[in-house]
N, C-alpha and C positions, 0 to 999 in steps of 0.2 A: 504494500500499499504505499501511497504518498501521503504524508502528514502535512495538510495545509493549515496554517495558522494565520487567520486574517481578521479575526475580530479585535478591534481596537482595544489595547490594553492587555491582551493575552500574554502570558509569560510561560516560557518552556524551561523546566529544570529537571533534575534527577531526583528520584526517590526510590530507594531500595533497588538500584541498578535498572530502573525503568524510567522512560520518559513520563513526566507529569505535566499536563497543560492546565494552567490555572487562568480562568477568564470569568467575566461578570456578564450576567443577562438580567436586565431590569432590576439592578441593584443587588442581586443575589449571586454570591461567589460560587462557581462550580469548578470541578476538577475532573480530568480525564487521565487515566493511566493507559500507556501504550508500551508493550514490550518491544525493545529494539529489533528482535527478530522478525517483527512483522512490518518493518519500516524500510523502504528503499531510498526515499528522499524526504527531506524536510523543506518546506517552502514557507517563508515568512513574508507577510505583507507590511507595508508601512504601519507604524503604530504598535507593533508587537516587539517582544524581546526574549532574550534567552540567556541562560547561565553559561559560564565557562565549563561547568561540569557537563552540561548537555552537549556542548561542542565535542568534548572529549569522548563521551559516550558514542556520539555519532561516528567520529573518526575510528574509534576502536572497532565498530561494527560495519565499517565500509559503507557509511551513509553520508551522502553529500548534502550540504546545507545550502539552500538558494535563497537570496534575498531579492524580493520583488518590488518594483515601484508600484504606484497606485494603479497603473493600467496593466499590470501583469508582466511588464518587461523585466527580465532578469538584469539586475544591476551588479551582482557579484555572487561568488559562491565560496564555500569552505569545502575542500576536497582532500581526501586521503592522499598520502604521498606515493602509493604503489599504483601508478597508472599503467595502463597496457601500452605504453609508448616506446618506441625505439628511435634512436637517432637516425637509423637508416631510412625509415618511412618519412621523417620530416625533411631529410636532405632530398629525397626524391620528390616530395611535395613542392620543395622550392624549385627544383628543376622544372617540374611540370608547369609551375606557374609562369615560366619564362619561354615556353615553346608551344608548339602546336597541340600537344596533348592536352594542355590546359583548356584550350578552346573546345576541344572535343568533349571534355567533361562538361563544360559550361552548357554547350549546345544540347547535350543529352539531358541535363537537368532541367533546362528551360523548356525543351521540347516536351519532356514529360509533364512539366507544370501545365502547359498550354493544352496538351492532349487531355489531361485530367479535367480541365475546365470545359473543354469541348464535350467530353463524355457525360460531365455532370448536366450540361445543358440538354443533351440527348435524353437523359433520364427524365428531366422535367417535361420534355415534350410528349412523353408517353401518356401522361395524364391531363395534358393541356392542349387538346386538339384545336381548340379555338385560336391558339397562339402559334400554330404550326408554321405559318408563312414567315412570321417574324423571327421565330427561333431558328428556322432553316437559314435565314440570312446571317444571323449572328454566328451560327456554326460555320458557315462558309467563310465569314471574315476571319475567324480564328484560324481556320485551316490555311488561309493565305499567309498569315503571320508564321505559322509552323513551317510552311514551305519555303518562305524567304529565309528562315534561319537554317533549315536543312540544306539549301542550295548555296549557302554562303561559302566562299573559298578562301577567306582570310587565313593568314599564316600567323598572326600574333593577336593576343588579347586586345592590344591598343587599337589595332585595325578593325577588330570585330565587334568591339564594345558598343559602339554607337548603334550598329545595325541590330544587335541582339537586344539591347535595352529599348530601342525604338519599337521593334515588333512586340516585345514583351509588354511594353506599356500600352500599345494599341489593343492588343488582345485582352489585357487586364481591364481596360476601360469598357470594352465591349461585354465582357463577362460580367462585371458588376452592374452595368446597365441592364443586363438580362435578368439577373437576380432580383434587381429592383422592380422590374417591369412585371414580374409574376407574383410579387408579394401583395398582400392586401393593402389598401389604402393607408391604414393606421401604421403600417411598418415601412412605408416608403423611405428611401434615403438617397442622398445625392452623391453617388460615387464614394470611392475610398477616402477616408480621412483617418489620420493616425494619431498624432499627438498635438492637440486634443482630438478625441473623437467628436464629430459634429452631430451624431445621432446615436440612439441606442444600438442599432444594428452594428455600427462600427466599434462601439465600446465593447460589445460582446466579442466581436471578431478580434480586435486588438488583444483582449485578455487571453483569448484561446491561442493566438499565435504566440503570446508571451510564454505560456506553458509549453507550447511546442518547441520554441527555441531552447528552452532549458533541456528537454528530451533529446533534441538533436545534438546539442553541445556535449552532453554526457556520452552519447553514442560514439561521437568522434573522439573524445578523449580516451575512451576505453579501447578504441581501435588504434590508438597511437597517432591520430591525426592532430595537427596543430590548428586550433580553432581561430587563431588570428591571421593565419597565412591563406588569403583567399586568392581566387583566380579572377572572377568578374569584379567582385567587391574588393578592391585593392586595399593593401595594408596601410595606405595613407589616410584611410578613413578613421584610423584610431579606434577600431572596433573589431569584433570577432567576425571578421570578414568570411571565413570559410563556413561558419554557422549560417550566415545569410546566403551563401552559395548553395550549400548542401540542402537547405531546408526546402528548397523551391518544389520538388516533387511531392512534398508531404503537406503543404499547406491545404490541400484539398480536404485533409482530415478535419481540420478546424472549420473549413468552409461548410462541410456537409453537416456537422453537429449544430453550428449557429444557425444555418438556414432552416434546418428542421424545427429548431426551437421557435423561430419566428413564423414559418409557414404553418406550423401546428398550433400557432396562437398561444404558446406557453409563456410568453414574455409580456409583462405589463409595466406600468409606471412605478411599480414598487421595487423593480429590480435595478434601477439606475438612479443616480443623483445628477441633477442639473448643476453645472459648474458655470462660471462666468463666461467661459468660452467654449463649452462643449459638455459632454456627458462622461461619467464614469460609473463602473459597476459598483454597486454597494454589496454589503454582506450577503443579502438575499439573491442578488444577481450572480455573484461568484458561486454560491452554493448551487444554484440551478445549473450553471454551466458546467461546474465540476462534476456534478451528479451524472451529467450526460457524457462529457468528454472523456473522463478517465476510464469507464467501462469500454468506450469505443476504442480507446487506444490500448488497453491492457488485457481485456477479457474477450471481446468479440474477435473472431478469426476470419481471415480472408484467404482466398486461394493465391499462393505465391510460389512460383516455381514448382508446381504440382504438389505442394504441401499446404497444410493449414498453419498460417502464422498469425499471431496478433500484429497489429499494425506498429506497435513499438518494437516488436522483434524484426519487422521488416526493415525499419530504420537502422536497428543495430546490425543486421545481417549486411545491409548495403554499405554500411560504414567499414565493416571488416572486408567486404569485397573491394572497396575503394582502396583501402590500405594495401591489400594483396596485389591489386592491379599496379599501384604505384611502384611497387618493388618487384613486379613481374613474378609473383609466386601465388600459390594457392593460399586461401585464408587460414589462419592459425586456429584450428579447431581446438587445440589445447587451451588456448585463451578463452574461447567460447565456453568450454566445459568448466574452467576455473571459476567464471563469473556466473555460471548457470543462466546464461542469457536466453537460451531458446527453450527452456523447460522440457516439456515432453514432446515437442514437435520434431 
C-alpha cells in the first residue's frame, strides 16, 4: 500500500516499531497504526509532518518518502541508499542523449502517448454515435501528428525537438478539446492548465499526474536510470528531465481515471477549493481520486506481452527494458526478483 498523509496537521511518528499517524477530525484526535511491512511508499502533502524516527523506520524497510506540493507534484523524496543503479547504465544514458538513439527513444515514447490518446477517443466513439463525425476528424488529426513524427529523419535531438514538440502539442490540444466536447455542460474546461489549474478537471488531472510522476521516478531509480538526464526535456531545465520524458506513454492511466470520474458525475463542488487564480483538490477530492487511481495502477491487470501485468508493473518492466537496451543486454531478472517487482505474474 501507499500511505498518503494529506490532512492538515497530521503527524507521522513511530510507536512500537510501527508507523502511527495522528490527526484531528472536527476537534477529535484520532490515531492509525500501520505496520511497515504493508507500506511501499509514504506521501506527505503540505501541512503535514513526520519524526526522524519515522524516517529511519522507512529507510530500514526500503520505503521511500515523497513530499508533495499542494497540487500533487513531487517536490522531493527521501530514498534508501541501495539503489539498483550502475555507472555503466548512466554512462550509456548520457551517450544516448547525444546521438540518434536518443531521438528514437523519444519518438517511440511520444508516438505511444499520441496513440494512446487516439485509442481513447476511439473508445469514446463506441458509445457516442451522435458525435462520430466530429470524433473521426479528431482521430484523423492525431494520426497526422503521429505520421509526422514517425517520418521525421533528424539525426540529433536539437534538430528534432521542434518538430516533435510541435506535433505533440497539436495532438494534445485536439485530445483535450475532444474530452471537453463529450463531457456534460457542468464539467466543461478550456484546455490544459497546469499551475494553477483553472478548473476542477485540470485540478484532478494535475494531482493524478503528480502521483504518476513519483511512480515513474521510482521505477527509473530502481532500474538504474538517472531521472535528471533527459533526452527531449534537456538537463538545462533544472528538473528531473528523464521522468518527464519517460512518463509520456503512461499519462493515459491518469487521463482514464480522471475522465471516468467526471463522465460518471462522481465529482462535485465539495471536492475542490477555489483559489485566487484557480482550483486545487481538497481532502475530499484527493480521497476520491486516490480511491480510484491506486487500484487502477496497483491491482487491476492488463494484457502486456502476452501476460497479465498491473499498470505499475508495466512501468517498472519498461524501465528495466530501457536500462537493458541502453547497455545492449537483457534485463536483470535478479534485480527484479530482489525487489519482488512483478509479484506472481
